[in-house]
N, C-alpha and C positions, 0 to 999 in steps of 0.2 A: 426314316419315313418308309414305311411299308407300302409299295405300289400295287400289291396283289400278285398274282401269277406273273411271270415273264412274258413279254409279249414276243412271239416268233419273230425273228429278224426279217422274214418275207412279207409278213403281215405289216410290220413297222415300216418298211420300204414302201409298199403299196399305199398305205395311209399317208406317208409323207409325200408321195408323188401326186396324189390326188387331194392333198389338203384336208384329210379326214381328221376330225379333232379326236383328242385322246379318249374321251368318253366312248366314243363310237369304235375306235381301234380296239380298245379293251374288249367291248361286246363282241366285235368281229373275231377277235382272236379267241375268245371263250367258245364261240360257236364253231370256229375252224378246229379247234383241238378236239372237238367231239367227231371229226370227219378226217381222221387220219388216212383212211384208205384212198381219199380223193382229194388230198390237200393240195398236191402240185397242180392238178387240173383245175381245182377251184380257185387257186390263185391266178392262174392263166386268164381263166374266164372272167373272174372279177376286174382283172385289169383290163380287159377288152370291153366289158360291160361299162366300166366307169369312165372309159374313153369315149361313150357314146354322149350325145347331147342329152341333157336333162336327166342323167343317171342319178338314181336316189340310193345311195348307200344303205339306208335305213331299210328300204324295201328288200335289197339283195340280203342283208343280214336276216330279215325275218324269213325270207324263202329259204335260206340256208338252214335255219333254225328249225323249221316246219318241215324240212325234207322236200321242199317244192323247187330247189335250185337244181338245175340241169348244167353240170360242167360240160365243157367242150369233148372231153374223153368219153363221155357217157352217150353221147348223141348217135343216133344210128347213121352209118354211111350211107350216102346215096345209093340206091340200087343200080347195078351196073347191068345193062341188057347184053 
């Protein structure tokens, strides 16, 4: 049986950790594969966001897909006086 493209091990681990169903895991993986330049930061940020109360993986996937997702590595550093 063809499961479609292989899911990245980091995406699989993240989904396992937060009990994210296979359908959403595959969707998340597809979106993440289109963001190779920020993949590691995105995974790290997703892990933190999903650890928050009432986190919604569907909303996070949509933000990633539309380019609205801001990973921690892209956030400006606080200004130092």
